[in-house]
C-alpha positions in Angstrom: -60.2 -161.6 175.8 -60.1 -160.3 172.2 -62.8 -161.1 169.6 -61.7 -162.6 166.3 -63.5 -161.0 163.3 -63.5 -161.3 159.6 -62.6 -158.0 158.1 -64.9 -158.6 155.0 -68.0 -158.8 157.2 -69.7 -155.7 158.5 -69.2 -155.1 162.2 -72.2 -154.7 164.4 -72.4 -152.3 167.3 -75.1 -152.4 170.0 -77.5 -150.2 167.9 -77.4 -152.7 165.0 -78.5 -155.8 166.9 -81.7 -157.3 165.3 -81.3 -155.5 162.0 -80.3 -157.1 158.7 -77.5 -155.4 156.9 -77.9 -155.0 153.1 -74.3 -156.1 152.5 -75.1 -159.5 154.2 -78.5 -159.8 152.5 -77.2 -159.0 149.0 -74.5 -161.8 149.3 -77.0 -164.6 150.0 -76.9 -167.0 147.0 -80.2 -167.9 145.3 -81.1 -170.4 142.6 -82.5 -169.1 139.3 -84.4 -171.4 137.1 -86.5 -171.2 134.0 -89.7 -173.2 133.6 -90.8 -174.0 130.1 -93.9 -175.9 131.3 -95.1 -178.9 133.3 -96.8 -182.2 132.7 -98.4 -184.8 134.9 -98.1 -188.4 133.8 -98.6 -191.8 135.4 -95.6 -193.8 136.5 -96.4 -196.5 133.9 -96.2 -193.8 131.1 -93.0 -192.5 132.6 -91.4 -195.9 132.5 -92.3 -196.2 128.8 -90.4 -193.1 127.8 -87.4 -193.7 125.6 -85.0 -191.6 123.5 -87.1 -189.7 121.0 -90.3 -189.8 123.2 -92.2 -186.5 123.4 -93.8 -185.3 126.6 -96.5 -182.6 126.0 -96.3 -179.7 128.4 -99.1 -177.5 129.7 -97.8 -174.4 127.9 -98.7 -173.1 124.4 -95.8 -172.4 122.0 -94.8 -168.8 122.3 -96.2 -168.3 125.8 -93.8 -166.6 128.2 -91.5 -168.7 130.3 -91.4 -168.4 134.1 -88.2 -167.1 135.9 -88.1 -168.6 139.3 -86.0 -167.6 142.3 -85.8 -170.4 144.8 -89.0 -171.9 143.2 -91.0 -168.7 143.4 -92.0 -167.1 140.1 -90.6 -163.5 140.0 -90.8 -162.7 136.3 -91.7 -164.0 132.8 -89.8 -163.7 129.6 -88.6 -165.1 126.3 -85.5 -167.2 125.4 -82.6 -165.3 123.8 -79.1 -166.3 122.7 -76.2 -164.5 124.4 -72.8 -165.4 123.1 -73.8 -169.0 122.2 -75.6 -169.4 125.5 -79.3 -169.3 126.4 -80.6 -166.3 128.3 -84.0 -164.9 129.1 -85.3 -161.4 128.2 -87.8 -160.3 130.9 -91.1 -159.2 129.5 -92.9 -159.0 132.9 -91.8 -158.7 136.5 -94.2 -160.1 139.0 -95.1 -157.4 141.6 -93.8 -158.1 145.1 -97.4 -158.0 146.5 -98.4 -160.8 144.0 -95.3 -162.8 144.9 -96.2 -162.6 148.6 -99.7 -163.8 147.9 -98.3 -166.9 146.3 -96.1 -167.9 149.3 
C-alpha cells in the first residue's frame, strides 16, 4: 500500500517523530491586533451611545499602543502611515520571559 503525501509538506522519518519542524511552525497563521486602550462601562451607558458619543479610554494620549499576537502583548509602538495605510513602529519588544509570565 502506498502513502499519499503533499510534496509541499516536510517529510518525517522515524528520527523526526515528536519534533516540530520550523517550516510547519512558521506557516501557522496568527492574528495581529493593536490596542489603543480599554474602557469599562455599564450596559445602560453602552445603550445610550450614539453617533458622535465619546468613550474615554484608560490610556493617556501619546502613550505607546500594544501590539498583540493572538491576544498576547508582544510589543509596543506608535502609529505611522505607510502608503496611506496605518502601521505601527515598534518602540519596545516584550521579552519572551515576560510574555510567558503573563500567560
